[in-house]
N, C-alpha and C positions, 0 to 999 in steps of 0.2 A: 039146575043144568039141563041143557037141551040133549036128550038121549041120543037122538039122530045125529046131532053134530058129534058127540063123543065116539059113536060108532063109526062115523064117516073118518074122523081123525085118526081112530085106531087103526082102521083099514088102510087108509092113505097112508099112514106112518109105518105101517108094518109091524105094529107093535102088538104085544098080547093083552095088556092091561090098560085100563082107563086112565090110571096114574101115570104110565109111560107116555101115553098119549098128550096128556096135560103137560109133562114136563117138556117134551120134544116142542110142543106148540109154544110154550113159554120161551124156549130156547130160539126158536124162528122170530118171535117178537123182539128178543134182545138183539138178535143179529138184525134184522131190519132196522132197528134204530143205529147199530153201527154203521150199517151201509148208509143211512141217512146222512149221519155225521160226516162220513166219508165224502159223498157226493158233493155236500156243502161245502167242504174243505176245497175239493178240486174246482168246484165253481168260483170260490173266493180267490183261487190261486189263477184264475184266468181261463179255466175251461180244461177239458181233457187234451186237447192238442198242446198248450202249454205245459200242463202236468208232465206229459210223456216226454217232451222235447227236452226238459232240464236234465234228467237224470241220464238220457241217451247221450246227450252231448258231452257227458263226461266219462262215457265208457270208450277206452281206448280201441280204435279201430272201427267204430261207428261213424266216423266223419264228423266235421264241425256242423254246428246247429245251423240251420237255414233260415233266415230272417224271414218274417211273414210276407213282406212285400215281395220276395222272390219265389214264395210259394203260390201268391195269388193267382198268377197266371198259368200255373201247371194245369193241364187237362186231368180230369179226374178218371181213374182207370175203373173198369167194371168191376162190380163185386167179384170177389175171388181171384181177381188178376195179381199176379206177382210183379213188382216194378224191378 
């Protein structure tokens, strides 16, 4: 094993031992795989916009789902602006 990488991982993760560093690094690898599967599922469902609209339309008080054609002409707000 590359000692420099182990030392770096230990410091970056804020752990005391190499074993803890390796364990957390493996946790990150597993989490990355879970994220990749989640992103793929969202992509298959039609993308982020579609994935967010489905559950939102079912929540009382949030209003009806807006068809894509109605959204197409809406101007985009600047980043951080509240609608």
